[in-house]
C-alpha positions in Angstrom: 221.1 17.1 -10.0 224.4 19.1 -9.6 223.9 20.5 -13.1 220.4 21.6 -12.2 221.6 23.2 -9.0 224.1 25.2 -10.9 221.6 26.3 -13.5 219.3 27.5 -10.7 222.1 29.3 -8.9 223.0 31.2 -12.0 219.5 31.9 -13.1 218.4 35.4 -14.0 215.2 36.3 -15.8 215.4 37.7 -19.3 214.6 41.4 -20.1 211.4 40.2 -21.7 210.3 38.4 -18.6 211.2 41.4 -16.4 209.1 43.6 -18.6 206.1 41.2 -18.2 206.4 41.5 -14.4 206.8 45.3 -14.5 203.8 45.8 -16.7 201.4 43.3 -14.9 199.2 43.6 -11.9 200.6 41.3 -9.2 199.3 40.4 -5.8 201.2 38.1 -3.4 199.1 36.8 -0.5 201.6 35.4 2.1 201.4 34.5 5.7 202.1 31.8 8.2 200.5 28.3 8.0 197.0 28.4 9.4 196.5 32.1 8.8 193.9 31.4 6.2 195.6 32.8 3.1 194.3 30.1 0.7 190.7 30.8 1.8 191.2 34.5 1.1 192.7 33.8 -2.3 189.8 31.5 -3.2 187.3 34.2 -2.2 189.1 36.8 -4.3 189.1 34.4 -7.3 185.4 34.1 -7.1 185.1 37.8 -7.9 186.4 37.3 -11.4 189.0 40.1 -11.1 191.9 37.7 -10.4 193.9 35.0 -12.1 195.6 32.4 -10.0 199.3 31.9 -10.8 199.9 28.2 -10.9 203.6 27.3 -10.2 205.7 24.6 -11.7 207.2 21.9 -9.5 209.2 18.7 -10.0 207.8 17.0 -6.9 205.1 14.4 -7.3 201.4 15.2 -6.6 200.4 14.8 -3.0 197.2 13.7 -1.3 195.5 16.4 0.7 192.6 15.3 2.9 192.2 12.2 0.8 192.3 14.0 -2.6 195.2 13.7 -5.0 196.6 17.0 -6.3 195.7 17.7 -10.0 198.1 18.8 -12.7 197.3 22.3 -13.8 195.3 23.1 -10.7 197.5 23.0 -7.6 200.7 22.9 -9.7 202.1 22.2 -13.1 203.9 18.9 -12.3 207.0 18.5 -14.5 210.1 16.4 -14.6 213.8 17.4 -14.3 214.2 17.3 -18.0 211.3 19.8 -18.6 212.4 22.1 -15.8 216.0 22.1 -17.2 214.7 23.1 -20.6 212.5 25.8 -19.1 215.4 27.3 -17.2 217.6 27.3 -20.3 214.9 29.0 -22.3 214.5 31.7 -19.6 210.8 30.9 -19.1 210.8 31.5 -15.4 210.5 34.7 -13.4 212.1 32.8 -10.5 212.9 29.2 -9.7 214.3 27.6 -6.5 215.3 24.3 -5.2 213.6 23.2 -2.0 214.9 19.9 -0.7 215.2 17.8 -3.8 212.4 19.5 -5.8 212.3 22.6 -8.0 209.5 25.2 -7.6 209.2 28.0 -10.1 206.8 30.6 -11.5 206.7 30.9 -15.3 206.3 34.3 -17.1 203.6 32.6 -19.2 201.3 32.4 -16.1 201.6 36.1 -15.4 201.1 36.9 -19.1 197.8 35.0 -19.0 196.5 37.4 -16.3 197.7 40.4 -18.2 196.0 39.2 -21.4 192.8 38.8 -19.4 193.2 42.2 -17.8 193.1 40.5 -14.4 195.3 40.8 -11.3 197.7 37.8 -11.1 197.4 36.3 -7.6 199.3 33.6 -5.7 200.6 32.6 -2.3 204.3 32.6 -2.1 207.1 31.9 0.3 208.0 35.0 2.2 211.6 34.6 1.2 210.7 34.7 -2.5 209.0 38.1 -2.4 212.3 40.0 -2.5 213.1 38.7 -5.9 209.9 40.1 -7.4 210.4 43.4 -5.5 213.8 43.7 -7.0 212.2 43.5 -10.4 209.2 45.8 -9.8 208.0 47.9 -6.9 204.5 47.9 -8.4 203.7 44.5 -6.9 201.3 44.3 -3.9 202.3 42.1 -1.0 199.9 41.2 1.8 200.9 39.3 4.9 197.9 37.5 6.5 197.9 37.0 10.3 195.4 35.2 12.5 193.5 37.2 15.2 195.7 35.9 18.0 198.1 33.2 19.1 195.4 30.8 20.6 193.2 31.0 17.6 196.2 30.3 15.4 197.1 27.2 17.5 193.6 25.9 17.2 193.6 26.3 13.4 197.0 24.5 13.2 196.0 21.5 15.3 192.6 21.2 13.5 194.6 20.3 10.4 195.5 16.9 11.9 192.6 14.5 11.4 194.4 11.5 12.9 196.2 12.9 15.9 198.7 15.8 16.1 202.0 15.2 14.5 204.3 17.0 17.0 207.3 17.0 14.7 205.3 18.6 11.9 203.7 21.1 14.3 207.1 22.1 15.6 208.3 22.6 12.1 205.4 24.8 11.2 205.9 26.9 14.3 209.6 27.4 13.5 208.9 28.4 10.0 206.1 30.8 11.1 208.5 32.6 13.4 211.1 33.0 10.6 208.4 34.2 8.2 206.9 36.8 10.6 210.3 38.2 11.6 211.2 38.6 7.9 207.9 40.2 7.0 208.2 42.7 10.0 211.7 43.7 8.7 210.5 44.7 5.2 208.4 47.8 4.5 206.6 46.4 1.5 204.6 43.9 3.5 201.1 45.1 4.3 199.5 43.3 7.2 195.9 42.0 7.2 194.2 40.4 10.2 192.0 37.4 9.3 189.6 37.8 12.3 186.6 38.3 10.1 186.8 36.6 6.7 184.7 39.1 4.6 186.5 42.0 6.1 189.9 40.4 5.5 189.0 39.7 1.9 187.8 43.2 1.4 191.0 44.6 2.9 193.2 42.5 0.6 191.1 43.4 -2.5 191.3 47.1 -1.7 195.0 47.0 -1.2 195.6 45.1 -4.4 193.6 47.7 -6.4 195.7 50.6 -5.1 193.6 51.6 -2.0 195.5 53.3 0.7 196.5 51.3 3.8 194.7 52.0 7.1 197.6 52.7 9.4 195.7 51.7 12.5 194.7 48.4 10.9 198.3 47.9 9.7 199.7 48.4 13.2 197.1 46.0 14.7 198.4 43.3 12.3 202.0 44.0 13.2 201.2 44.0 16.9 199.6 40.6 16.6 202.5 39.3 14.6 204.9 40.5 17.2 202.9 38.8 20.0 202.9 35.5 18.1 206.7 35.7 17.9 206.9 36.3 21.6 204.6 33.4 22.4 206.8 31.1 20.2 209.7 32.0 22.6 
């Protein structure tokens, strides 16, 4: 594990990988837990204009709502030996250690989208966007916010089918605050309010294809984000 940690700490993508990122159409849909980003991504994928980036991870598949995650769908599930080899071969755009597991995005996934003349799309941790931005300012980054604090709380608590896990809920709230504060501090995040799903999907699609941002709509999203932070105390 220590050797793997050092490899990750020293990792820099190759010039070839950087060129793939620069020459590809990339959309990152990010946002707090319960904002609805995955629903928006799935709607965009239905249009046929997008290719989902499937990340690699060394963690084991999990069960979500009684269904076990599938290799090649939610993630490419790999072992430490494989991820070490991929790092040494410079196959990743970025790779990070979260807890005891590695998560990374391979250049091959982005190349697939480019070959299909599609927009590569994925959700990503807010903290991970900066690395891509450092490689290319052509990427599109959309931060999804719920319509208000109370609606967001309802969405969060509805995730728990067998009683609310207060420890997990507190963790999600803490992370949400950190994510919002970081997004508000960076100019490249464009805010979209998920108060009406078709409208939110249209807004994200428009932004990803080079449409100009509606400044009033942007400000509304930022105002909601700021109010959520204030409610979190």
